DOMITOR-37019 format. One record per residue: residue in one letter; z, y, x of N, C-alpha, C, CB in turn. Coordinates in steps of 0.001 Angstrom, whole numbers, plus 500000, padded with zeros to 6 digits. Atoms other than C-alpha are relative to their C-alpha. Glycine has a CB too. Layout:
DOMITOR-37019
AZYXZYXZYXZYX;...
***
This chain:
DOMITOR-37019
C499864499086500234500149499723500302499884501455500593500654499701499722;F499968498699499829500723502410502380498835500388500672501119500399500625;F501383500081499185497454502226504537498758500048498781499921498356501024;G501095499755500809495530502425501181500443501146499249499570498831499152;G499855498722500601497537505287499892499318500989500902501470500354499764;I500486498667498966496861507321503430498304499853499285500175499612502334;S501543499871500578493093506690502469499604500279498903499349499070500045;T500317499273501346493393507734499195499918501701499933501171499547498992;L499595498686500039495068510909500031498169500376500763501812500405501055;I500759499528499233492500511589502806498439500217499412500154499193501086;N501375499971500930489595510305500199500009501689498937500113498247498693;Y500362498436501011490606513243497890500432500784500573500545500331498556;G499456498568499137492154515979500513498499500408500284501153499748501720;V501013499644499615488806515919501735498872500471498961499713499081500735;F500412499385500876487015515790498337500141501631499521500350499280499320;Y500018498473500091489093518989497413499830500930500218500324500375499971;V500434499543498834488852520367500325498173501137499567499851498292501096;L501043499853500188485214520620499698499395500047498826499638499410500550;F499985499394501503484862520840496149500371501306499457500760499317499319;Q499416498816500524487497523218495305500261501238500856501160499631499480;L499785498777499042487837525638498399498867500355500570500942499801501086;L501352500187499236483743525042500163499376500487499102499450498645500467;N500943499856501074482582525131496534498402499058500161499754501680499955;L500816501005500652480365522178497086499758498997499118499804499644500442;N500544500910501555478552520076494680501144498689500157497803499205500054;Y498900501086500341481221517596493149499705498530500686500057499797498307;L500179501132499178479086514516494433499823499633501261499339499603499707;L499909500096498590478567515132497602501105500133500848499297500735500411;S498689499936499514481953516421498116500774498462499798500754501243499182;S499255501238500384483273513039496485499032498967501039499967499622498073;G501102501091499546480342510773499003500565500094501549498060500475499720;V499292499967498558482137512567502162501824499810499838499572501722500792;G498616500528500166485533512061500900500454498438500489500238500105498521;Y500253501594499924484979508452500175499680499406501454498705499615499048;V500600500317498342483436508125503928500653500353500738498828500519500539;S498693499324498956486376509812505201500942498739499949500980501678499289;G498312501012500159489377507467503738499088498607500692500915499582497629;V500436501468499511486450504172504545499926500418501708498212499354499185;L499673499529498571486592505624508196501332499464500463500039501579500093;F498228500261499647490456505655508314500076498765499973501224500564498951;S498934501844500706490871501822506222499881499312501458498820498468498256;F500348501126499555488777499860508266500700498918501211498910500372500277;P499041500627499030491211498926511475500920499965498940500455500775501440;F498475500422500738494463498746509278499869498880498850500739501444499175;N500329501057500865492633496879506489499811498715500386499029500262499430;R499998500887498958491513494604509272501086499310500271499692500528501006;S499085500408498883494568494087511518501565500076498964499869501299501606;E498418500228501103497737494989508693499327499300498634500994501940499377;T500243500398501616496231494114505205499675498712499595498919500720499408;F500675501112500342494427491298505613500018498850501489498413500572499463;Q499508501479498590495472489864508830498871499405500682500791498360499289;S501441500719499700491677488951509946500489499713501489498343501083499811;N500727500581498830490843487152512932498806500058500440500046499011500000;D501649500350499731487358487505512357499701500789500787498940500083498909;K500559499328499095485072489046514737499683501802499753498807499160500184;P499902498657500316485272492889514602498481500396499574500616500852501261;V501055499741500605481587493349514080499480499334499196499325500196500580;L500152500580501131481030491054511702500682500417498533500316498866500344;A499433499912500911483774491933509736499390502055499679501725499368500367;L501105498790500359482273495784510041499006500377499566499683500412500490;A501372499979500817479030495141508639500721499272498372498464498759500991;K500478500286501496480243493136505779501128501190499169500296497978499456;Y499386498664500342482917495992505002499518500677499760500558500575500551;F500907498766500052480371498621505334499196499150498372498723500325501877;M500635500727500708478712496210503054500394500259497987500387498540500758;V499262499962501715481381496117500169500240501968499934502254498746499902;Y499249499007500052482237499860500764498433500795499506501013500398501492;T501271499338500357478558501024500562499893500078498370498725499148500661;F499634500692501163478620498643497111500849501335499281500943498463500356;S499040498698500731481778501121496066499671500954500060501174500331500335;L500048498922500283480477504136496856499040500085498863499793500693501055;G500702499460500883477676503875494220500497499810498813498861499669500061;V498649500392501153479963502704491896500769501263499525501310498951500772;N499725498444500015481975506010492764499111501166499559500247500332501221;I500110498995500155479417508246492517498844499796498312499556500677501514;A501043500119501016477359506699489426501307500253498890498928498348499960;L498830499914501434481208506420487511500378501510499937501720498959500230;L499136499058499597482204509876488938498566501292499135500487499936502133;F501074499265500742478449511579487641500110499796498064498412499268500706;T499806500284501386479061509849483816500902500736499926500231498720499486;L499069499350500382482362510706483436500092502313500405501148498879500783;V500198498310499920481559514855484460498898499983499175499672500822501578;Q501280499411500434477986515112483393500380499182498688498412499703500942;L499772500106501438478161512897480383500892499796499091499533499423499703;I498991500030501235481347512798479050500619501146499975501062498932499996;G499124498198499887482774515990480243500860500197500428500470500755499031;I498746499695499681485824515447481819499801500861501653500953498463499952;P500420499242498650486171518038485043500081499141500906500793501180500451;A500092500935498307485345516792488317501529499593500704499140501235501435;L498660500460499523489076516873489694500519498812499921500832500588499524;I499364500853500881490473514671487313499385498697499693500177500651498876;A500785500832500050487135512504486990500073498969501186498910500624499838;K499571500122499016487802512119490403501067498832500072500332501155500304;M498716500985500491491173510408490090499829498731499574500705500494498904;M500323501229501433489816508172487362498874499183501064498979500884497957;V500691500739499349487327507022489744500925499087501583498772501061500279;I499655500757498866489416506042492708501325498704499479500565501251501252;V499344501889500661491481503426490543499186499509499957500672499522498565;V501087500776499877488101502213489863499860499309501906498646501131499413;T500941499950499070486708501977493263500771499300501068499459501409500313;T498585500261499696490520501088494828499983498362499778501138500918498939;R499696501473500428490317497531492999498311499584500554500508499712497934;T501149500260499769486469497289493726499770499419501451499329501107499700;N499289500165498512487472497654497590500492498591500478501313500896500050;F499175500968500136490421495318497393499250499176499979500821499965499115;F500439501147500686488412492383495794499043499824500885499606500052498539;G500871500177499046485726493096498057500150499375501573499608501120500024;C499761500403498659487227492935500991501070498574500209500622501349500702;K499090501284500004490001489813500129499281499156499778501070499847499134;L500548501410499751486930487878499082498694499515500553500010499448498925;F500830499786499246484194488507501169499836500821501328499423500247499334;V499019499358498822485066490933504215500858499070500506500921501168499544;F499294500057499674487737489467504771500820498454499672500261501094499754;K499183500753500772488326486100503110500215498729500420499592499962498825;K499349500839499682489319483658505454501667500550499995499370499538501206;S498825498990499462492431486071506042500717499581498818499716501833500236;K498634499900501013495710485950504232500464501160499899501205499236500376;V499530498591500161496530489311502424501339500068500891500281500395498346;A498522499859499817499870490426503629500818499928499118500334500966500451;H499163500154501155502497490047501673499300499876498659500890501104499946;D500702500094501309499756489132498644499798500847499241500398499333499309;H500467498926501277499300492444496814499350501504500602501583500444498947;M500584499101499637497184495089496812500494501373501057499664500232498910;P499338498839499563497219498148498952500062500943499874500017500214500638;
***
């Protein structure tokens, strides 16, 4: 939970600064925030959350496959919530993080680090 929480704070923090303070497009801001959280979280997910002994290069490639899929979910869901439903971007981003946190966790558990045992057997 600790590293997942920090990754989420980085994700939302970068999004907030880019969108709210620098007035960048909410989808671009979300993508940059998301990637920032991903870059932070890989080494910790590999070593701490999933306690993986897999080769780092293979794990990294699979990790980015999962997170690229999840980035697509992030952008599509955020667009839908903001443009089609009318939810403010700052709130919609929080809703999207709830969904993508789960897709990331289960993607890592079932595909990236599938031979690994999750530390304390709970979500990050």
